[in-house]
PyMOL commands that place a pseudoatom at each C-alpha (Angstrom):
pseudoatom trace, name=CA, resn=MET, resi=1, chain=A, elem=C, hetatm=0, pos=[178.864, 97.773, 143.274]
pseudoatom trace, name=CA, resn=ASN, resi=2, chain=A, elem=C, hetatm=0, pos=[177.670, 94.485, 144.662]
pseudoatom trace, name=CA, resn=ALA, resi=3, chain=A, elem=C, hetatm=0, pos=[177.289, 93.604, 148.350]
pseudoatom trace, name=CA, resn=SER, resi=4, chain=A, elem=C, hetatm=0, pos=[180.507, 91.513, 148.498]
pseudoatom trace, name=CA, resn=ASN, resi=5, chain=A, elem=C, hetatm=0, pos=[182.596, 94.510, 147.141]
pseudoatom trace, name=CA, resn=ARG, resi=6, chain=A, elem=C, hetatm=0, pos=[180.905, 96.882, 149.557]
pseudoatom trace, name=CA, resn=ALA, resi=7, chain=A, elem=C, hetatm=0, pos=[181.941, 94.503, 152.370]
pseudoatom trace, name=CA, resn=GLU, resi=8, chain=A, elem=C, hetatm=0, pos=[185.488, 94.467, 151.151]
pseudoatom trace, name=CA, resn=VAL, resi=9, chain=A, elem=C, hetatm=0, pos=[185.694, 98.203, 150.896]
pseudoatom trace, name=CA, resn=LEU, resi=10, chain=A, elem=C, hetatm=0, pos=[184.315, 98.460, 154.413]
pseudoatom trace, name=CA, resn=ALA, resi=11, chain=A, elem=C, hetatm=0, pos=[186.733, 95.928, 155.828]
pseudoatom trace, name=CA, resn=GLY, resi=12, chain=A, elem=C, hetatm=0, pos=[189.676, 97.710, 154.213]
pseudoatom trace, name=CA, resn=TYR, resi=13, chain=A, elem=C, hetatm=0, pos=[188.412, 100.989, 155.586]
pseudoatom trace, name=CA, resn=VAL, resi=14, chain=A, elem=C, hetatm=0, pos=[188.137, 99.730, 159.057]
pseudoatom trace, name=CA, resn=ALA, resi=15, chain=A, elem=C, hetatm=0, pos=[191.453, 98.168, 158.807]
pseudoatom trace, name=CA, resn=GLY, resi=16, chain=A, elem=C, hetatm=0, pos=[193.059, 101.453, 157.980]
pseudoatom trace, name=CA, resn=VAL, resi=17, chain=A, elem=C, hetatm=0, pos=[193.664, 101.102, 154.262]
pseudoatom trace, name=CA, resn=PRO, resi=18, chain=A, elem=C, hetatm=0, pos=[194.057, 104.487, 152.738]
pseudoatom trace, name=CA, resn=VAL, resi=19, chain=A, elem=C, hetatm=0, pos=[191.036, 105.743, 151.003]
pseudoatom trace, name=CA, resn=ARG, resi=20, chain=A, elem=C, hetatm=0, pos=[192.748, 106.454, 147.781]
pseudoatom trace, name=CA, resn=GLU, resi=21, chain=A, elem=C, hetatm=0, pos=[194.122, 103.065, 147.741]
pseudoatom trace, name=CA, resn=LEU, resi=22, chain=A, elem=C, hetatm=0, pos=[190.630, 101.520, 148.247]
pseudoatom trace, name=CA, resn=ALA, resi=23, chain=A, elem=C, hetatm=0, pos=[188.954, 103.801, 145.594]
pseudoatom trace, name=CA, resn=ASN, resi=24, chain=A, elem=C, hetatm=0, pos=[191.787, 102.789, 143.110]
pseudoatom trace, name=CA, resn=ARG, resi=25, chain=A, elem=C, hetatm=0, pos=[191.385, 99.135, 143.825]
pseudoatom trace, name=CA, resn=PHE, resi=26, chain=A, elem=C, hetatm=0, pos=[187.742, 99.021, 143.391]
pseudoatom trace, name=CA, resn=GLY, resi=27, chain=A, elem=C, hetatm=0, pos=[187.406, 101.565, 140.706]
pseudoatom trace, name=CA, resn=ILE, resi=28, chain=A, elem=C, hetatm=0, pos=[185.232, 103.939, 142.637]
pseudoatom trace, name=CA, resn=HIS, resi=29, chain=A, elem=C, hetatm=0, pos=[185.460, 107.540, 143.808]
pseudoatom trace, name=CA, resn=ARG, resi=30, chain=A, elem=C, hetatm=0, pos=[187.014, 108.391, 147.239]
pseudoatom trace, name=CA, resn=ALA, resi=31, chain=A, elem=C, hetatm=0, pos=[183.671, 109.869, 148.315]
pseudoatom trace, name=CA, resn=THR, resi=32, chain=A, elem=C, hetatm=0, pos=[182.001, 106.481, 147.710]
pseudoatom trace, name=CA, resn=VAL, resi=33, chain=A, elem=C, hetatm=0, pos=[184.318, 104.896, 150.082]
pseudoatom trace, name=CA, resn=TRP, resi=34, chain=A, elem=C, hetatm=0, pos=[183.485, 107.493, 152.727]
pseudoatom trace, name=CA, resn=GLU, resi=35, chain=A, elem=C, hetatm=0, pos=[179.738, 106.999, 151.892]
pseudoatom trace, name=CA, resn=ILE, resi=36, chain=A, elem=C, hetatm=0, pos=[180.033, 103.190, 152.321]
pseudoatom trace, name=CA, resn=ALA, resi=37, chain=A, elem=C, hetatm=0, pos=[181.738, 103.609, 155.752]
pseudoatom trace, name=CA, resn=ARG, resi=38, chain=A, elem=C, hetatm=0, pos=[179.226, 106.345, 156.788]
pseudoatom trace, name=CA, resn=SER, resi=39, chain=A, elem=C, hetatm=0, pos=[176.330, 104.084, 155.825]
pseudoatom trace, name=CA, resn=ALA, resi=40, chain=A, elem=C, hetatm=0, pos=[177.564, 101.212, 157.816]
pseudoatom trace, name=CA, resn=GLY, resi=41, chain=A, elem=C, hetatm=0, pos=[177.786, 103.496, 160.968]
pseudoatom trace, name=CA, resn=VAL, resi=42, chain=A, elem=C, hetatm=0, pos=[181.628, 103.683, 160.880]
pseudoatom trace, name=CA, resn=ASP, resi=43, chain=A, elem=C, hetatm=0, pos=[183.292, 107.021, 162.062]
pseudoatom trace, name=CA, resn=VAL, resi=44, chain=A, elem=C, hetatm=0, pos=[184.682, 108.606, 158.948]
pseudoatom trace, name=CA, resn=ARG, resi=45, chain=A, elem=C, hetatm=0, pos=[188.396, 109.418, 158.833]
pseudoatom trace, name=CA, resn=ARG, resi=46, chain=A, elem=C, hetatm=0, pos=[188.992, 112.773, 157.448]
pseudoatom trace, name=CA, resn=PRO, resi=47, chain=A, elem=C, hetatm=0, pos=[192.182, 113.277, 155.290]
pseudoatom trace, name=CA, resn=GLY, resi=48, chain=A, elem=C, hetatm=0, pos=[194.721, 115.541, 156.807]
pseudoatom trace, name=CA, resn=LEU, resi=49, chain=A, elem=C, hetatm=0, pos=[198.221, 116.704, 156.292]
pseudoatom trace, name=CA, resn=SER, resi=50, chain=A, elem=C, hetatm=0, pos=[201.183, 114.977, 157.788]
pseudoatom trace, name=CA, resn=ASP, resi=51, chain=A, elem=C, hetatm=0, pos=[203.168, 116.681, 160.542]
pseudoatom trace, name=CA, resn=LYS, resi=52, chain=A, elem=C, hetatm=0, pos=[206.010, 117.049, 158.162]
pseudoatom trace, name=CA, resn=VAL, resi=53, chain=A, elem=C, hetatm=0, pos=[203.963, 118.881, 155.585]
pseudoatom trace, name=CA, resn=ARG, resi=54, chain=A, elem=C, hetatm=0, pos=[202.349, 121.018, 158.266]
pseudoatom trace, name=CA, resn=MET, resi=55, chain=A, elem=C, hetatm=0, pos=[205.721, 122.044, 159.558]
pseudoatom trace, name=CA, resn=ARG, resi=56, chain=A, elem=C, hetatm=0, pos=[207.149, 122.897, 155.968]
pseudoatom trace, name=CA, resn=ALA, resi=57, chain=A, elem=C, hetatm=0, pos=[203.932, 124.884, 155.125]
pseudoatom trace, name=CA, resn=ALA, resi=58, chain=A, elem=C, hetatm=0, pos=[204.304, 126.859, 158.248]
pseudoatom trace, name=CA, resn=ARG, resi=59, chain=A, elem=C, hetatm=0, pos=[207.949, 127.358, 157.774]
pseudoatom trace, name=CA, resn=LEU, resi=60, chain=A, elem=C, hetatm=0, pos=[207.627, 128.577, 154.186]
pseudoatom trace, name=CA, resn=TYR, resi=61, chain=A, elem=C, hetatm=0, pos=[204.894, 130.957, 155.033]
pseudoatom trace, name=CA, resn=ALA, resi=62, chain=A, elem=C, hetatm=0, pos=[206.846, 132.381, 158.070]
pseudoatom trace, name=CA, resn=GLU, resi=63, chain=A, elem=C, hetatm=0, pos=[209.776, 132.821, 155.648]
pseudoatom trace, name=CA, resn=GLY, resi=64, chain=A, elem=C, hetatm=0, pos=[207.784, 135.130, 153.655]
pseudoatom trace, name=CA, resn=MET, resi=65, chain=A, elem=C, hetatm=0, pos=[205.917, 133.221, 151.029]
pseudoatom trace, name=CA, resn=THR, resi=66, chain=A, elem=C, hetatm=0, pos=[202.216, 133.907, 150.526]
pseudoatom trace, name=CA, resn=LEU, resi=67, chain=A, elem=C, hetatm=0, pos=[199.422, 131.412, 151.340]
pseudoatom trace, name=CA, resn=ALA, resi=68, chain=A, elem=C, hetatm=0, pos=[198.978, 130.851, 147.610]
pseudoatom trace, name=CA, resn=GLU, resi=69, chain=A, elem=C, hetatm=0, pos=[202.680, 130.419, 146.918]
pseudoatom trace, name=CA, resn=VAL, resi=70, chain=A, elem=C, hetatm=0, pos=[203.058, 127.833, 149.784]
pseudoatom trace, name=CA, resn=ALA, resi=71, chain=A, elem=C, hetatm=0, pos=[199.896, 126.062, 148.502]
pseudoatom trace, name=CA, resn=LYS, resi=72, chain=A, elem=C, hetatm=0, pos=[201.080, 125.799, 144.926]
pseudoatom trace, name=CA, resn=LYS, resi=73, chain=A, elem=C, hetatm=0, pos=[204.652, 124.685, 146.015]
pseudoatom trace, name=CA, resn=LEU, resi=74, chain=A, elem=C, hetatm=0, pos=[203.237, 121.888, 148.150]
pseudoatom trace, name=CA, resn=ARG, resi=75, chain=A, elem=C, hetatm=0, pos=[200.168, 121.160, 145.952]
pseudoatom trace, name=CA, resn=ILE, resi=76, chain=A, elem=C, hetatm=0, pos=[197.744, 121.605, 148.738]
pseudoatom trace, name=CA, resn=SER, resi=77, chain=A, elem=C, hetatm=0, pos=[194.939, 124.033, 149.064]
pseudoatom trace, name=CA, resn=ASN, resi=78, chain=A, elem=C, hetatm=0, pos=[195.396, 127.625, 150.528]
pseudoatom trace, name=CA, resn=GLU, resi=79, chain=A, elem=C, hetatm=0, pos=[193.037, 126.617, 153.519]
pseudoatom trace, name=CA, resn=ALA, resi=80, chain=A, elem=C, hetatm=0, pos=[195.415, 123.704, 154.296]
pseudoatom trace, name=CA, resn=VAL, resi=81, chain=A, elem=C, hetatm=0, pos=[198.246, 126.049, 154.489]
pseudoatom trace, name=CA, resn=ARG, resi=82, chain=A, elem=C, hetatm=0, pos=[196.246, 128.538, 156.565]
pseudoatom trace, name=CA, resn=SER, resi=83, chain=A, elem=C, hetatm=0, pos=[195.250, 125.564, 158.939]
pseudoatom trace, name=CA, resn=ALA, resi=84, chain=A, elem=C, hetatm=0, pos=[198.820, 124.375, 159.173]
pseudoatom trace, name=CA, resn=VAL, resi=85, chain=A, elem=C, hetatm=0, pos=[200.141, 127.850, 159.878]
pseudoatom trace, name=CA, resn=ILE, resi=86, chain=A, elem=C, hetatm=0, pos=[197.712, 128.352, 162.708]
pseudoatom trace, name=CA, resn=ALA, resi=87, chain=A, elem=C, hetatm=0, pos=[198.102, 124.782, 163.981]
pseudoatom trace, name=CA, resn=ARG, resi=88, chain=A, elem=C, hetatm=0, pos=[201.801, 125.434, 164.398]
pseudoatom trace, name=CA, resn=GLY, resi=89, chain=A, elem=C, hetatm=0, pos=[201.262, 128.662, 166.307]
pseudoatom trace, name=CA, resn=GLY, resi=90, chain=A, elem=C, hetatm=0, pos=[201.562, 131.078, 163.447]
pseudoatom trace, name=CA, resn=THR, resi=91, chain=A, elem=C, hetatm=0, pos=[199.457, 133.913, 162.503]
pseudoatom trace, name=CA, resn=ILE, resi=92, chain=A, elem=C, hetatm=0, pos=[198.073, 134.985, 159.023]
pseudoatom trace, name=CA, resn=ARG, resi=93, chain=A, elem=C, hetatm=0, pos=[199.347, 138.196, 157.649]
pseudoatom trace, name=CA, resn=PRO, resi=94, chain=A, elem=C, hetatm=0, pos=[196.995, 140.721, 156.011]
pseudoatom trace, name=CA, resn=ALA, resi=95, chain=A, elem=C, hetatm=0, pos=[196.335, 140.028, 152.513]
pseudoatom trace, name=CA, resn=GLY, resi=96, chain=A, elem=C, hetatm=0, pos=[199.020, 141.460, 150.048]
pseudoatom trace, name=CA, resn=ARG, resi=97, chain=A, elem=C, hetatm=0, pos=[201.819, 141.626, 152.760]
pseudoatom trace, name=CA, resn=ARG, resi=98, chain=A, elem=C, hetatm=0, pos=[204.806, 139.530, 153.050]
pseudoatom trace, name=CA, resn=GLY, resi=99, chain=A, elem=C, hetatm=0, pos=[206.709, 138.872, 156.310]
pseudoatom trace, name=CA, resn=THR, resi=100, chain=A, elem=C, hetatm=0, pos=[210.259, 139.110, 154.917]
pseudoatom trace, name=CA, resn=VAL, resi=101, chain=A, elem=C, hetatm=0, pos=[211.937, 140.601, 151.847]
pseudoatom trace, name=CA, resn=ARG, resi=102, chain=A, elem=C, hetatm=0, pos=[213.435, 138.118, 149.516]
for i in range(1, 102): cmd.bond("trace and resi %d" % i, "trace and resi %d" % (i + 1))
show_as sticks, trace
zoom trace
């Protein structure tokens, strides 16, 4: 990647263009976008779940689905579900137990 392209990636990143969009536009990996920003001294944005997804994950888990079931349904990681549940004030059940009977 030449210096001009790196500058364009950096400018887009600073302007708030989503990392996935920049990676696709320039044919690079998302990690490369973060590395360009990091090497320029820019604070790196970390991807996160939207409030809507967090609320849905927490609700599905509270309704009795397991972490793995919620993760599969929403196409996110088990850890993202766990974080969403805790962030919304929920607690994680012991492994192998469900909160409600379906």
